Biopython code that builds the backbone (N, CA, C, O; Angstrom):
import numpy as np
from Bio.PDB.StructureBuilder import StructureBuilder

atoms = [
    (1, "MET", "N", (1.085, -1.153, -0.054)),
    (1, "MET", "CA", (0.079, 0.046, -0.240)),
    (1, "MET", "C", (0.766, 1.082, 0.188)),
    (1, "MET", "O", (1.369, 1.200, 1.255)),
    (2, "SER", "N", (0.629, 2.015, -0.893)),
    (2, "SER", "CA", (1.359, 3.412, -0.951)),
    (2, "SER", "C", (1.317, 4.436, -0.122)),
    (2, "SER", "O", (0.142, 4.688, 0.144)),
    (3, "GLU", "N", (2.271, 5.348, 0.565)),
    (3, "GLU", "CA", (2.001, 6.205, 1.601)),
    (3, "GLU", "C", (2.239, 7.470, 0.768)),
    (3, "GLU", "O", (2.705, 8.425, 1.389)),
    (4, "GLU", "N", (1.970, 7.643, -0.657)),
    (4, "GLU", "CA", (2.064, 9.070, -0.943)),
    (4, "GLU", "C", (0.903, 9.752, -0.564)),
    (4, "GLU", "O", (-0.202, 9.212, -0.511)),
    (5, "GLY", "N", (1.189, 11.265, -0.224)),
    (5, "GLY", "CA", (-0.007, 12.151, 0.438)),
    (5, "GLY", "C", (0.109, 11.920, 1.746)),
    (5, "GLY", "O", (-0.558, 12.623, 2.504)),
    (6, "VAL", "N", (0.910, 10.968, 2.247)),
    (6, "VAL", "CA", (0.419, 10.810, 3.824)),
    (6, "VAL", "C", (1.749, 11.718, 4.180)),
    (6, "VAL", "O", (2.899, 11.524, 3.787)),
    (7, "VAL", "N", (1.139, 13.020, 5.248)),
    (7, "VAL", "CA", (2.479, 13.238, 5.868)),
    (7, "VAL", "C", (2.866, 12.931, 6.996)),
    (7, "VAL", "O", (2.203, 12.990, 8.031)),
    (8, "PRO", "N", (4.347, 12.460, 6.828)),
    (8, "PRO", "CA", (4.760, 11.783, 7.764)),
    (8, "PRO", "C", (5.027, 12.570, 9.127)),
    (8, "PRO", "O", (5.255, 13.769, 8.971)),
    (9, "GLN", "N", (5.034, 12.133, 10.325)),
    (9, "GLN", "CA", (4.773, 12.379, 11.646)),
    (9, "GLN", "C", (6.210, 12.168, 12.332)),
    (9, "GLN", "O", (6.784, 11.126, 12.646)),
    (10, "PRO", "N", (6.724, 13.959, 12.499)),
    (10, "PRO", "CA", (8.065, 13.981, 13.428)),
    (10, "PRO", "C", (8.070, 12.986, 14.614)),
    (10, "PRO", "O", (7.015, 12.758, 15.205)),
    (11, "ALA", "N", (9.060, 12.474, 14.924)),
    (11, "ALA", "CA", (9.224, 11.587, 16.159)),
    (11, "ALA", "C", (9.770, 12.923, 17.194)),
    (11, "ALA", "O", (9.509, 13.100, 18.384)),
    (12, "LYS", "N", (10.280, 13.430, 16.635)),
    (12, "LYS", "CA", (10.883, 15.216, 17.668)),
    (12, "LYS", "C", (10.981, 16.179, 16.859)),
    (12, "LYS", "O", (11.321, 16.013, 15.688)),
    (13, "THR", "N", (10.689, 17.357, 17.389)),
    (13, "THR", "CA", (10.911, 18.792, 16.972)),
    (13, "THR", "C", (12.285, 19.430, 17.229)),
    (13, "THR", "O", (12.645, 19.347, 18.404)),
    (14, "LEU", "N", (12.962, 19.925, 16.555)),
    (14, "LEU", "CA", (14.178, 20.831, 16.971)),
    (14, "LEU", "C", (13.787, 22.303, 16.724)),
    (14, "LEU", "O", (13.459, 22.638, 15.586)),
    (15, "ASP", "N", (13.803, 23.097, 17.619)),
    (15, "ASP", "CA", (13.428, 24.655, 17.107)),
    (15, "ASP", "C", (14.792, 25.407, 17.322)),
    (15, "ASP", "O", (15.349, 25.690, 18.382)),
    (16, "CYS", "N", (15.141, 25.630, 16.147)),
    (16, "CYS", "CA", (16.427, 26.280, 15.753)),
    (16, "CYS", "C", (15.814, 28.122, 15.248)),
    (16, "CYS", "O", (16.617, 28.944, 14.807)),
    (17, "ILE", "N", (14.765, 28.346, 15.382)),
    (17, "ILE", "CA", (14.346, 29.592, 15.325)),
    (17, "ILE", "C", (15.180, 30.538, 16.144)),
    (17, "ILE", "O", (15.501, 30.287, 17.306)),
    (18, "GLY", "N", (15.583, 31.829, 15.386)),
    (18, "GLY", "CA", (16.697, 32.778, 16.289)),
    (18, "GLY", "C", (18.116, 32.494, 16.188)),
    (18, "GLY", "O", (18.930, 33.377, 16.457)),
    (19, "LEU", "N", (18.566, 31.062, 15.735)),
    (19, "LEU", "CA", (19.784, 30.807, 15.597)),
    (19, "LEU", "C", (20.471, 30.727, 14.198)),
    (19, "LEU", "O", (19.876, 30.285, 13.214)),
    (20, "TYR", "N", (21.852, 31.213, 14.163)),
    (20, "TYR", "CA", (22.645, 31.725, 12.957)),
    (20, "TYR", "C", (23.477, 30.659, 12.868)),
    (20, "TYR", "O", (23.725, 29.965, 13.854)),
    (21, "CYS", "N", (24.046, 30.403, 11.535)),
    (21, "CYS", "CA", (25.068, 29.234, 11.450)),
    (21, "CYS", "C", (26.208, 29.698, 12.330)),
    (21, "CYS", "O", (26.408, 30.854, 12.704)),
    (22, "PRO", "N", (26.713, 28.940, 12.522)),
    (22, "PRO", "CA", (26.329, 27.496, 12.163)),
    (22, "PRO", "C", (25.332, 26.462, 13.131)),
    (22, "PRO", "O", (25.252, 25.248, 12.944)),
    (23, "GLU", "N", (24.727, 27.082, 14.010)),
    (23, "GLU", "CA", (24.391, 26.583, 15.245)),
    (23, "GLU", "C", (23.077, 25.633, 14.755)),
    (23, "GLU", "O", (22.766, 24.652, 15.431)),
    (24, "PRO", "N", (22.281, 26.018, 13.453)),
    (24, "PRO", "CA", (21.365, 25.026, 13.327)),
    (24, "PRO", "C", (21.694, 23.549, 12.375)),
    (24, "PRO", "O", (20.954, 22.566, 12.350)),
    (25, "VAL", "N", (22.526, 23.646, 11.896)),
    (25, "VAL", "CA", (23.160, 22.310, 11.477)),
    (25, "VAL", "C", (24.106, 21.640, 12.585)),
    (25, "VAL", "O", (24.350, 20.434, 12.554)),
    (26, "TYR", "N", (24.585, 22.433, 13.492)),
    (26, "TYR", "CA", (25.288, 21.757, 14.441)),
    (26, "TYR", "C", (24.471, 20.908, 15.592)),
    (26, "TYR", "O", (24.861, 19.848, 16.081)),
    (27, "ARG", "N", (23.175, 21.649, 15.940)),
    (27, "ARG", "CA", (22.317, 21.084, 16.773)),
    (27, "ARG", "C", (21.839, 20.078, 15.801)),
    (27, "ARG", "O", (21.995, 18.958, 16.287)),
    (28, "THR", "N", (21.377, 20.039, 14.751)),
    (28, "THR", "CA", (20.478, 18.936, 14.096)),
    (28, "THR", "C", (21.359, 17.875, 13.634)),
    (28, "THR", "O", (20.880, 16.885, 13.080)),
    (29, "ARG", "N", (22.673, 18.012, 13.828)),
    (29, "ARG", "CA", (23.797, 16.861, 13.806)),
    (29, "ARG", "C", (23.461, 16.153, 14.997)),
    (29, "ARG", "O", (23.222, 14.946, 15.038)),
    (30, "GLU", "N", (23.447, 17.144, 16.221)),
    (30, "GLU", "CA", (23.593, 16.148, 17.722)),
    (30, "GLU", "C", (22.561, 15.828, 17.906)),
    (30, "GLU", "O", (22.565, 14.821, 18.614)),
    (31, "GLU", "N", (21.300, 16.241, 17.565)),
    (31, "GLU", "CA", (19.635, 15.869, 17.711)),
    (31, "GLU", "C", (19.241, 14.500, 16.852)),
    (31, "GLU", "O", (18.500, 13.618, 17.285)),
    (32, "ILE", "N", (19.812, 14.497, 15.694)),
    (32, "ILE", "CA", (19.593, 13.137, 14.789)),
    (32, "ILE", "C", (19.602, 11.740, 15.668)),
    (32, "ILE", "O", (18.680, 10.934, 15.544)),
    (33, "SER", "N", (20.687, 11.514, 16.545)),
    (33, "SER", "CA", (21.140, 10.633, 17.235)),
    (33, "SER", "C", (20.210, 10.427, 18.436)),
    (33, "SER", "O", (20.131, 9.295, 18.913)),
    (34, "SER", "N", (19.568, 11.339, 18.910)),
    (34, "SER", "CA", (18.027, 10.993, 19.705)),
    (34, "SER", "C", (16.791, 10.560, 19.023)),
    (34, "SER", "O", (15.684, 10.450, 19.549)),
    (35, "VAL", "N", (17.119, 10.316, 17.738)),
    (35, "VAL", "CA", (15.714, 9.790, 17.409)),
    (35, "VAL", "C", (16.227, 8.564, 16.571)),
    (35, "VAL", "O", (17.290, 8.482, 15.956)),
    (36, "PRO", "N", (15.246, 7.650, 16.685)),
    (36, "PRO", "CA", (15.425, 6.080, 16.301)),
    (36, "PRO", "C", (15.661, 5.987, 15.058)),
    (36, "PRO", "O", (15.154, 6.970, 14.518)),
    (37, "VAL", "N", (16.139, 5.357, 14.345)),
    (37, "VAL", "CA", (16.605, 4.764, 13.097)),
    (37, "VAL", "C", (15.256, 4.698, 12.227)),
    (37, "VAL", "O", (14.359, 3.955, 12.626)),
    (38, "GLY", "N", (15.137, 5.205, 11.435)),
    (38, "GLY", "CA", (13.848, 5.262, 10.531)),
    (38, "GLY", "C", (12.620, 6.059, 10.721)),
    (38, "GLY", "O", (11.650, 6.124, 9.965)),
    (39, "GLN", "N", (12.880, 6.861, 12.237)),
    (39, "GLN", "CA", (12.069, 8.116, 12.548)),
    (39, "GLN", "C", (12.294, 9.181, 11.766)),
    (39, "GLN", "O", (12.904, 9.016, 10.710)),
    (40, "ILE", "N", (11.899, 10.291, 12.099)),
    (40, "ILE", "CA", (11.653, 11.518, 11.329)),
    (40, "ILE", "C", (12.172, 12.794, 12.476)),
    (40, "ILE", "O", (11.529, 12.935, 13.517)),
    (41, "LEU", "N", (13.249, 13.593, 12.209)),
    (41, "LEU", "CA", (13.588, 14.821, 13.112)),
    (41, "LEU", "C", (12.906, 16.040, 12.394)),
    (41, "LEU", "O", (13.375, 16.275, 11.280)),
    (42, "GLU", "N", (11.990, 16.779, 12.774)),
    (42, "GLU", "CA", (11.718, 18.061, 12.286)),
    (42, "GLU", "C", (12.319, 19.310, 12.906)),
    (42, "GLU", "O", (12.198, 19.645, 14.084)),
    (43, "VAL", "N", (13.087, 20.051, 11.809)),
    (43, "VAL", "CA", (14.133, 20.982, 12.067)),
    (43, "VAL", "C", (12.993, 22.436, 11.693)),
    (43, "VAL", "O", (12.200, 22.523, 10.756)),
    (44, "LEU", "N", (13.217, 23.248, 12.570)),
    (44, "LEU", "CA", (12.272, 24.646, 12.302)),
    (44, "LEU", "C", (13.931, 25.455, 12.458)),
    (44, "LEU", "O", (14.835, 25.225, 13.261)),
    (45, "ALA", "N", (13.844, 26.443, 11.347)),
    (45, "ALA", "CA", (15.022, 27.557, 11.372)),
    (45, "ALA", "C", (14.728, 28.565, 10.538)),
    (45, "ALA", "O", (13.986, 28.546, 9.556)),
    (46, "ASP", "N", (15.351, 29.439, 10.984)),
    (46, "ASP", "CA", (14.791, 31.025, 9.980)),
    (46, "ASP", "C", (16.322, 31.590, 9.560)),
    (46, "ASP", "O", (16.368, 32.703, 9.037)),
    (47, "ASP", "N", (17.476, 30.909, 9.760)),
    (47, "ASP", "CA", (18.425, 31.688, 9.172)),
    (47, "ASP", "C", (18.461, 31.004, 7.818)),
    (47, "ASP", "O", (18.465, 29.789, 7.622)),
    (48, "PRO", "N", (18.489, 32.046, 6.850)),
    (48, "PRO", "CA", (18.823, 31.847, 5.429)),
    (48, "PRO", "C", (19.533, 30.758, 5.113)),
    (48, "PRO", "O", (19.128, 29.888, 4.342)),
    (49, "ALA", "N", (20.710, 30.749, 5.737)),
    (49, "ALA", "CA", (21.886, 29.891, 5.233)),
    (49, "ALA", "C", (21.318, 28.331, 5.367)),
    (49, "ALA", "O", (21.301, 27.361, 4.609)),
    (50, "SER", "N", (20.907, 28.565, 6.585)),
    (50, "SER", "CA", (20.089, 26.953, 7.189)),
    (50, "SER", "C", (19.776, 25.814, 5.898)),
    (50, "SER", "O", (20.247, 24.679, 5.829)),
    (51, "GLU", "N", (18.910, 26.423, 4.981)),
    (51, "GLU", "CA", (18.347, 25.749, 4.056)),
    (51, "GLU", "C", (19.773, 25.238, 3.207)),
    (51, "GLU", "O", (19.670, 24.020, 3.057)),
    (52, "SER", "N", (20.880, 25.670, 2.687)),
    (52, "SER", "CA", (21.700, 25.094, 1.958)),
    (52, "SER", "C", (22.517, 24.359, 3.270)),
    (52, "SER", "O", (22.562, 23.141, 3.096)),
    (53, "ASP", "N", (23.137, 24.773, 4.468)),
    (53, "ASP", "CA", (23.576, 23.585, 5.076)),
    (53, "ASP", "C", (22.908, 22.438, 5.558)),
    (53, "ASP", "O", (23.540, 21.388, 5.440)),
    (54, "ILE", "N", (21.548, 22.362, 6.180)),
    (54, "ILE", "CA", (21.229, 21.588, 6.399)),
    (54, "ILE", "C", (21.182, 20.040, 5.111)),
    (54, "ILE", "O", (21.461, 18.847, 5.226)),
    (55, "THR", "N", (20.723, 20.832, 4.070)),
    (55, "THR", "CA", (20.684, 19.851, 2.616)),
    (55, "THR", "C", (21.972, 19.451, 2.637)),
    (55, "THR", "O", (22.149, 18.234, 2.572)),
    (56, "SER", "N", (22.912, 20.143, 2.711)),
    (56, "SER", "CA", (24.346, 19.674, 2.548)),
    (56, "SER", "C", (24.820, 18.532, 3.393)),
    (56, "SER", "O", (25.379, 17.481, 3.082)),
    (57, "TRP", "N", (24.403, 19.079, 4.675)),
    (57, "TRP", "CA", (24.766, 18.196, 5.662)),
    (57, "TRP", "C", (24.015, 16.610, 5.683)),
    (57, "TRP", "O", (24.585, 15.520, 5.716)),
    (58, "ALA", "N", (22.655, 16.882, 5.654)),
    (58, "ALA", "CA", (21.853, 15.683, 5.324)),
    (58, "ALA", "C", (22.656, 14.363, 4.311)),
    (58, "ALA", "O", (22.906, 13.201, 4.631)),
    (59, "LYS", "N", (22.877, 14.992, 3.187)),
    (59, "LYS", "CA", (23.280, 14.349, 1.916)),
    (59, "LYS", "C", (24.978, 13.764, 2.511)),
    (59, "LYS", "O", (25.034, 12.534, 2.523)),
    (60, "HIS", "N", (26.136, 14.385, 2.924)),
    (60, "HIS", "CA", (26.994, 13.936, 3.520)),
    (60, "HIS", "C", (27.039, 13.039, 4.604)),
    (60, "HIS", "O", (27.845, 12.110, 4.580)),
    (61, "ALA", "N", (26.130, 13.233, 5.724)),
    (61, "ALA", "CA", (25.711, 12.535, 6.757)),
    (61, "ALA", "C", (24.890, 11.156, 6.676)),
    (61, "ALA", "O", (24.660, 10.528, 7.709)),
    (62, "GLY", "N", (24.558, 10.812, 5.717)),
    (62, "GLY", "CA", (23.902, 9.726, 5.241)),
    (62, "GLY", "C", (22.391, 9.472, 5.762)),
    (62, "GLY", "O", (21.814, 8.427, 6.064)),
    (63, "GLN", "N", (21.930, 10.949, 5.752)),
    (63, "GLN", "CA", (20.668, 10.649, 6.207)),
    (63, "GLN", "C", (19.413, 11.359, 5.291)),
    (63, "GLN", "O", (19.787, 12.260, 4.540)),
    (64, "GLU", "N", (18.115, 11.069, 5.288)),
    (64, "GLU", "CA", (17.296, 11.310, 4.017)),
    (64, "GLU", "C", (16.411, 12.464, 4.689)),
    (64, "GLU", "O", (15.784, 12.463, 5.748)),
    (65, "LEU", "N", (16.597, 13.561, 3.594)),
    (65, "LEU", "CA", (16.081, 14.685, 3.514)),
    (65, "LEU", "C", (14.713, 14.567, 2.850)),
    (65, "LEU", "O", (14.531, 14.680, 1.637)),
    (66, "LEU", "N", (13.659, 14.303, 3.865)),
    (66, "LEU", "CA", (12.218, 14.153, 3.493)),
    (66, "LEU", "C", (11.691, 15.023, 2.380)),
    (66, "LEU", "O", (11.242, 14.697, 1.281)),
    (67, "SER", "N", (11.919, 16.670, 3.145)),
    (67, "SER", "CA", (11.455, 17.695, 2.642)),
    (67, "SER", "C", (11.813, 19.253, 3.181)),
    (67, "SER", "O", (11.892, 19.471, 4.390)),
    (68, "VAL", "N", (11.967, 20.028, 2.454)),
    (68, "VAL", "CA", (12.345, 21.752, 2.994)),
    (68, "VAL", "C", (10.951, 22.012, 2.385)),
    (68, "VAL", "O", (10.469, 21.686, 1.301)),
    (69, "GLU", "N", (10.428, 22.748, 3.501)),
    (69, "GLU", "CA", (9.395, 23.637, 3.297)),
    (69, "GLU", "C", (9.785, 25.229, 3.791)),
    (69, "GLU", "O", (10.373, 25.666, 4.780)),
    (70, "ARG", "N", (9.222, 25.804, 2.720)),
    (70, "ARG", "CA", (9.513, 27.396, 2.994)),
    (70, "ARG", "C", (8.326, 28.060, 3.316)),
    (70, "ARG", "O", (7.354, 28.234, 2.581)),
    (71, "ARG", "N", (8.544, 28.551, 4.909)),
    (71, "ARG", "CA", (7.416, 29.252, 5.375)),
    (71, "ARG", "C", (7.882, 30.827, 5.539)),
    (71, "ARG", "O", (9.018, 31.218, 5.271)),
    (72, "LYS", "N", (6.880, 31.613, 5.995)),
    (72, "LYS", "CA", (7.033, 33.098, 6.023)),
    (72, "LYS", "C", (7.663, 33.464, 7.208)),
    (72, "LYS", "O", (7.840, 34.677, 7.319)),
    (73, "ASP", "N", (8.080, 32.719, 8.189)),
    (73, "ASP", "CA", (8.864, 32.743, 9.307)),
    (73, "ASP", "C", (10.358, 31.704, 9.263)),
    (73, "ASP", "O", (11.090, 31.584, 10.246)),
    (74, "GLY", "N", (10.583, 31.088, 8.067)),
    (74, "GLY", "CA", (11.881, 30.308, 8.025)),
    (74, "GLY", "C", (11.129, 29.175, 7.519)),
    (74, "GLY", "O", (9.942, 29.197, 7.192)),
    (75, "PHE", "N", (12.098, 27.956, 7.474)),
    (75, "PHE", "CA", (12.225, 26.775, 7.027)),
    (75, "PHE", "C", (11.708, 25.758, 7.994)),
    (75, "PHE", "O", (12.030, 25.910, 9.173)),
    (76, "ARG", "N", (11.059, 24.887, 7.713)),
    (76, "ARG", "CA", (10.867, 23.365, 7.928)),
    (76, "ARG", "C", (11.445, 22.255, 7.498)),
    (76, "ARG", "O", (10.950, 21.901, 6.428)),
    (77, "PHE", "N", (12.356, 21.496, 7.913)),
    (77, "PHE", "CA", (12.957, 20.438, 7.402)),
    (77, "PHE", "C", (12.483, 19.146, 8.052)),
    (77, "PHE", "O", (12.404, 19.080, 9.279)),
    (78, "LEU", "N", (12.126, 17.988, 7.173)),
    (78, "LEU", "CA", (11.756, 16.757, 7.594)),
    (78, "LEU", "C", (12.955, 15.794, 7.387)),
    (78, "LEU", "O", (13.054, 15.492, 6.198)),
    (79, "ILE", "N", (13.952, 15.184, 8.221)),
    (79, "ILE", "CA", (14.842, 14.137, 7.983)),
    (79, "ILE", "C", (14.693, 13.094, 8.638)),
    (79, "ILE", "O", (14.490, 12.973, 9.846)),
    (80, "LYS", "N", (14.820, 12.094, 7.618)),
    (80, "LYS", "CA", (14.761, 10.634, 8.576)),
    (80, "LYS", "C", (16.043, 10.274, 8.561)),
    (80, "LYS", "O", (16.907, 10.252, 7.685)),
    (81, "ARG", "N", (15.997, 9.905, 10.056)),
    (81, "ARG", "CA", (17.316, 9.053, 10.337)),
    (81, "ARG", "C", (17.378, 7.797, 9.381)),
    (81, "ARG", "O", (16.346, 7.131, 9.291)),
    (82, "LYS", "N", (18.506, 7.403, 8.649)),
    (82, "LYS", "CA", (19.088, 6.127, 8.207)),
    (82, "LYS", "C", (20.219, 5.427, 8.930)),
    (82, "LYS", "O", (20.616, 4.324, 8.555)),
    (83, "LYS", "N", (20.651, 5.958, 9.792)),
    (83, "LYS", "CA", (21.882, 5.463, 10.436)),
    (83, "LYS", "C", (22.068, 5.825, 11.916)),
    (83, "LYS", "O", (23.070, 5.447, 12.522)),
]
sb = StructureBuilder()
sb.init_structure("model")
sb.init_model(0)
sb.init_chain("A")
sb.init_seg("    ")
for serial, (resi, resn, name, xyz) in enumerate(atoms, 1):
    if name == "N":
        sb.init_residue(resn, " ", resi, " ")
    sb.init_atom(name, np.array(xyz, "f"), 0.0, 1.0, " ", f" {name:<3s}", serial, name[0])
structure = sb.get_structure()
């Protein structure tokens, strides 16, 4: 059965609003280990650099970036822990 169209529920939310580079990516790297493998970490950030920083980190760290949502107050990232 396909799960397309189903919004994944994060296991944990990391609020990085008001933090600037390199803090959002640093905290994301630290926090991903507190989420079980296969679960999702939601990251909220308003630093313009966080979009490229977290996208790049996820790729290099072997984690799955499920989505990047641009919001009026910043970004919402959904990252699935792969390892």
